[in-house]
C-alpha positions in Angstrom: -5.5 110.9 175.3 -4.9 110.3 171.6 -6.7 112.6 169.3 -8.8 110.9 166.6 -6.8 113.0 164.1 -3.7 111.0 164.8 -5.3 107.5 164.2 -4.3 107.3 160.5 -0.7 108.2 161.4 -0.7 105.7 164.2 -1.9 103.0 161.8 0.9 103.9 159.3 3.5 103.9 162.2 2.3 100.4 163.2 2.8 99.3 159.6 6.3 100.7 159.7 6.9 98.8 163.0 5.7 95.6 161.4 8.5 95.6 158.8 11.3 94.3 161.0 8.9 91.7 162.5 8.0 90.6 158.9 11.7 90.4 158.0 12.4 88.3 161.1 9.5 85.9 160.3 10.8 85.6 156.7 14.3 84.9 157.9 13.1 82.3 160.3 11.1 80.7 157.5 7.7 81.1 159.3 5.6 81.6 156.2 2.2 81.2 157.9 2.9 83.9 160.5 4.5 86.1 157.9 1.4 85.7 155.6 -1.1 86.7 158.3 0.9 89.7 159.6 1.4 90.8 156.0 -2.3 90.5 155.4 -3.0 92.7 158.5 -0.4 95.2 157.3 -2.1 95.4 153.9 -5.5 96.0 155.4 -4.0 98.7 157.5 -2.7 100.4 154.4 -6.3 100.6 153.2 -7.6 101.8 156.6 -5.2 104.6 157.2 -5.9 106.4 154.0 -9.7 105.7 154.1 -9.9 107.1 157.6 -7.8 110.2 156.8 -9.9 111.0 153.7 -13.3 110.2 155.3 -12.7 112.4 158.4 -10.6 115.1 156.8 -7.4 114.1 158.6 -5.2 114.2 155.4 -1.9 115.9 156.0 1.5 116.2 154.3 3.1 114.4 157.2 0.5 111.6 157.0 1.1 111.2 153.3 4.8 111.0 153.8 4.4 108.5 156.6 2.1 106.4 154.5 4.6 106.4 151.6 7.4 105.3 153.9 5.2 102.5 155.3 4.3 101.5 151.8 7.9 101.4 150.7 8.9 99.3 153.6 6.0 96.9 153.1 7.1 96.6 149.4 10.6 95.7 150.4 9.4 93.2 153.0 7.0 91.7 150.5 9.7 91.3 147.9 11.9 89.6 150.4 9.0 87.3 151.4 8.3 86.4 147.8 12.1 85.8 147.2 12.3 83.6 150.3 9.1 81.6 150.1 8.6 81.5 146.3 12.0 81.2 144.7 10.6 79.3 141.7 8.1 82.0 141.0 10.8 84.6 141.1 13.0 82.6 138.8 10.1 82.0 136.3 9.1 85.7 136.2 12.5 87.3 137.0 12.2 90.1 134.5 8.8 91.2 135.6 9.9 91.2 139.3 13.1 93.1 138.3 11.1 95.7 136.4 8.8 96.3 139.3 11.7 96.6 141.8 13.6 99.0 139.5 10.6 101.2 138.8 9.7 101.4 142.5 13.3 102.2 143.6 13.6 104.6 140.6 10.6 106.7 141.5 11.7 106.8 145.2 15.2 107.9 144.3 13.9 110.4 141.7 11.6 111.8 144.4 14.5 112.3 146.7 16.6 113.9 144.0 13.7 116.2 142.9 12.1 117.1 146.2 14.4 115.9 148.9 11.8 113.3 150.0 9.6 110.6 148.5 7.2 112.1 145.9 4.1 110.8 147.8 1.7 111.9 145.0 -0.9 109.4 146.1 -2.6 109.5 142.7 -5.8 107.6 141.9 -3.8 105.3 139.7 -1.2 104.7 142.5 -4.1 103.9 144.9 -5.7 101.4 142.6 -2.3 99.9 141.9 -1.7 99.5 145.7 -5.0 97.8 146.1 -4.3 95.4 143.3 -0.8 94.7 144.6 -2.2 94.1 148.1 -4.8 91.7 146.6 -2.0 89.9 144.7 0.2 89.6 147.8 -2.6 88.5 150.1 -3.8 86.0 147.5 -0.3 84.7 146.9 0.6 84.1 150.5 -2.8 82.9 151.7 -4.2 81.1 148.6 -1.6 80.7 146.0 -0.4 82.2 142.7 -2.9 83.5 140.1 -1.1 84.6 136.9 -3.9 87.0 135.8 -3.6 88.9 139.1 0.2 89.0 138.9 0.2 90.4 135.4 -2.5 92.9 136.3 -0.4 94.1 139.2 2.7 94.3 137.1 0.9 96.3 134.4 -0.5 98.7 136.9 2.9 99.2 138.6 4.4 100.2 135.2 1.6 102.6 134.4 1.6 104.2 137.9 5.4 104.6 138.0 5.4 106.1 134.5 2.8 108.6 135.7 5.0 109.4 138.8 8.0 110.1 136.6 5.9 112.4 134.4 4.5 114.2 137.5 8.0 114.7 138.9 8.9 116.3 135.6 5.9 118.6 135.6 5.6 119.6 139.3 8.5 121.9 140.4 7.5 121.6 144.1 6.5 118.7 146.3 2.8 118.1 145.8 1.3 115.3 147.9 -2.1 113.9 146.9 -1.8 115.3 143.4 -4.7 113.1 142.2 -3.1 112.2 138.8 -1.6 113.4 135.6 -5.0 114.4 134.1 -5.7 116.8 136.9 -2.2 118.3 136.9 -2.4 118.9 133.2 -5.9 120.4 133.5 -4.7 122.7 136.3 -1.7 123.8 134.1 -4.0 124.4 131.2 -6.3 126.6 133.3 -3.3 128.6 134.4 -2.1 129.2 130.8 
């Protein structure tokens, strides 16, 4: 029998398993199937963390699994946007490039610094993930809304800058760090 404690990790694992399916749907050009599976994966991203926090099932492994699933979903979403909305990518190529470079940059920096993804799961990163999820679901199911796109891009920049600063400040891997404010406050209290 599956322990309720494992449910958030199972949800994250299913999101990881959806990545190759989403890539296949994109490659085949099946936008509607891609859109609905992506929407389900985005909802699962909200559910796994909410369940883990609500019932006290938060773990280092779960945080890392969630980060891997998020990264794969980001890659798959980028491929879907590139494949299904090439004009949008061409029109906003610098914004898309900035988002990709920042996301890859923080992932690589986390591996260089800690030997794994940083997985800070700050409040800003969570809000950013919700807005990106909203943008992606809206884009694929309803269409492009520029204000939502630029809100997502702005939050990605802010969240990734915070991640780089946290990596500079935190000498050891610290999942669920809440945010820069709390890290600085803790350091101030230790001084």
